[in-house]
N, C-alpha and C positions, 0 to 999 in steps of 0.2 A: 049416801052409799058406803057401806063398811068397806076399807081396804081389802079384806079377804074376798069380797066379790068383784073387784075392781079388774078392769082388763089388765093393768099393769101386774097386779099379782099372779094372774092367769098366766102371763108371759115370763114372769121370773119363776114360778112353778115349772112351767115348759122348760124353760134352759137349765134349770138345776135337775130335773128329770133327765134331759139329754146328756149333761155332764156325768151324772151319776150312771147311767147305762154305758157310756162310752170308756170313763176314766176310771171308776171303780175296780172293774175287774183287772185293768192292766196293773193299777197299784197293788191289788192282791198277788200278782202274778209276781212282781217286783219283789215284796216282801216274802213270798215264798221262796224264790230262788235266792234272795240274801240268805235265808235260814237255811237252804240246803247247802249254799256255799260254806256258810259258818260251820256246819257240821262236817262237811267232807273237807274242808280246809284245803291243801294244794291239790288233792285229788279232784277237786271242782273243775280244775283247769286242764285236765288231762284229755286230749283229745281221742284217746282209744281205750279200749278195754284194759283193765288192769286186775291183778289178784285180789286186790282190796277191795275195789269198785268195778264189777264187771259191766256195768252199764254206764260207765264214765263218759263216754262219748255223748250219749243223750242227755246226761246232766250238764256237760259241758254246753251244748247247744242251747238247752233252756235258760241257763245262767246268762249266756250272752245275749239271747234273744228276747229275755223278758224285758228288757227297757226300750225296746223299739217302738212300742206303741206310744209309750209316754213322750218320747222324743218326736215321733211322727206328727202328733195331735197337738204339739205344743207343750213345753213342759208343764208338769203338774202343778208347779209354784204359780205359774202365770195363769193357769186355769182356776187355781185357788183364789188368786187375787182378783180376777173377773168376777167371781161368784160372790167374793166377799164385799165387793164394792157395789155390784148391781143388785144382788139378792138381799144382801144384809144392810146395805146402805152405809157400810164402814168406810172411814177416808181413806183416799190413795197414800200408799206408801210402805 
């Protein structure tokens, strides 16, 4: 039996798919919020509207809230380590 047809490969594919569906969107949100906060500079941390950034409060909440899913589901680094060890067979470390 080829590894691609084995139950182990199916389990790894399922685990990888589950990780991608849950973690990838939160990773994208973090990168977008990081980019937005870089563009806005100190205005990204203003809790109310300003003349320079009328919807600063919305940006403020998005920048702060973007990291919540990555923390709640286990840090992204830990999830990446699990995938690399189980799916790719890389050594621990």
